[in-house]
C-alpha positions in Angstrom: 9.1 4.1 4.9 10.4 1.0 3.2 10.7 -0.7 6.6 7.0 -0.3 7.5 5.7 -3.9 7.8 2.2 -3.5 9.0 -0.4 -0.8 8.6 -3.8 -0.8 10.3 -6.2 1.9 9.1 -9.3 0.1 10.3 -12.4 2.3 11.1 -11.0 5.4 9.5 -13.1 7.8 7.4 -10.8 7.4 4.3 -12.7 7.7 1.0 -9.7 6.5 -1.0 -6.1 5.5 -0.5 -3.5 7.8 -2.0 -1.5 6.4 -4.9 1.6 7.0 -2.8 0.6 3.9 -0.8 2.6 2.0 -3.5 5.8 3.5 -2.1 5.4 1.2 1.0 7.4 -1.5 -0.7 8.0 -3.5 2.5 4.4 -3.6 3.6 3.3 -7.1 4.4 -0.1 -6.5 6.1 -2.7 -3.9 5.4 -5.9 -3.7 7.3 -8.7 -1.4 6.2 -11.5 -3.1 8.0 -14.7 -1.1 8.5 -13.6 1.9 6.5 -17.2 2.5 5.5 -16.4 5.5 3.3 -13.8 3.8 1.3 -15.0 3.7 -2.4 -11.8 2.7 -4.3 -8.3 1.5 -4.2 -5.6 3.2 -6.3 -4.6 1.6 -9.6 -1.1 1.6 -8.4 -2.1 -0.8 -5.6 -0.6 -3.8 -7.4 2.9 -2.3 -6.8 2.7 -3.5 -3.2 4.8 -6.5 -4.1 5.5 -7.7 -0.5 1.9 -7.7 0.6 0.8 -11.0 2.1 -2.4 -10.1 3.8 -5.1 -7.5 2.8 -8.3 -7.1 4.8 -11.1 -4.9 3.5 -13.9 -6.5 5.6 -16.9 -4.2 6.2 -15.9 -1.6 3.6 -19.5 -1.3 2.6 -19.0 1.3 -0.2 -16.2 -0.5 -2.0 -17.7 -1.5 -5.3 -14.6 -2.1 -7.5 -11.5 -4.1 -6.8 -8.5 -3.0 -9.0 -6.9 -5.1 -11.7 -4.3 -7.4 -10.2 -0.9 -7.6 -11.9 1.4 -10.7 -11.5 3.6 -8.7 -9.2 1.4 -9.5 -6.2 2.5 -13.1 -6.1 3.0 -13.0 -2.3 -0.6 -12.1 -1.4 -1.9 -15.1 0.6 -5.0 -13.7 2.4 -7.6 -11.4 0.9 -10.7 -10.6 2.8 -13.4 -8.7 0.9 -16.3 -9.7 3.2 -19.1 -7.2 3.6 -18.0 -5.0 0.6 -20.3 -3.8 -2.1 -18.4 -5.6 -4.9 -20.5 -6.6 -7.9 -17.7 -8.7 -9.5 -14.1 -9.5 -9.2 -11.7 -8.7 -12.1 -10.6 -11.7 -14.2 -7.0 -10.7 -13.2 -7.7 -12.1 -9.7 -6.3 -15.3 -11.2 -2.9 -13.6 -11.1 -2.9 -14.1 -7.3 -1.1 -17.4 -7.6 -0.2 -17.6 -3.9 -3.7 -16.8 -2.7 -4.8 -19.3 0.0 -7.8 -17.5 1.5 -10.4 -15.3 -0.2 -13.2 -14.1 2.0 -16.4 -13.0 0.3 -19.0 -13.4 3.1 -21.9 -11.0 3.1 -21.0 -9.6 -0.4 -24.7 -9.1 -1.2 -24.1 -7.3 -4.5 -21.7 -9.9 -5.9 -23.2 -11.3 -9.0 -20.1 -12.6 -10.9 -16.9 -14.4 -9.9 
């Protein structure tokens, strides 16, 4: 599925994404908005090298965002609004192309 460009899983009952998501090497846009049961993203998530936009808005059980490797240099928009994140990893600084970071209504966020 290297030609899959956009994947919208919004509103599904997923608890976690399979590590095989990293095989979608051409994925540019991934939407997981309002996946209220989602608790984690796979460690292999950073392998989505083509990803430009990731939306996790309303994933109210998502407490941990995975470490970010320098391979995600194309990520421009990251929306974590309404998640249960307590902190962001220091490696978020590796997102050198990031233009938008949404953190609205992250009521548990205590450290940036």
